[in-house]
N, C-alpha and C positions, 0 to 999 in steps of 0.2 A: 078361892077357886082352885081346883086341883090342876095338876100339870097336864093330864090328858085333855081336860076340857079347854084349857088355855091353848094347847097346841092345836086342837080342832078348830077353835075360833080363829086363831092366826091363819091356819090353812084355808079356812072358808073366806076370810077377808082377802088373802092373797089371790085366791081363785076369782073372787068378785072383781078385784082390780084388773086382773089379766083379761077377764071377759069384757070389761068396760073398754079397755084399750083396744082389744081386737074389734069390738063393735064400732069404735070410733074410726078405725082404719077402713071400715067398709064405705065410708064417705070420702070420695076422692078429693073434695074441696078441703076437707080437714087435713089430709095428708099434704096437699099443696101448701096450705097455710103454715103448717109446721115446718116443712122444708124451707119455705121462705124465711121464717123466723130464725131457723138455725143458720141459714146462709147469711142473714143480716148480722150475726154475731162476728163474722169474719170480715 
């Protein structure tokens, strides 16, 4: 695989992960559960 193709695939994968994270944060229950999990670590 060539370097530009690999860079494009990596960029597309990173964009997909970011979109999935932003979509998950549209659900307030998910944000609350994550906040509780982080708080439980302390």
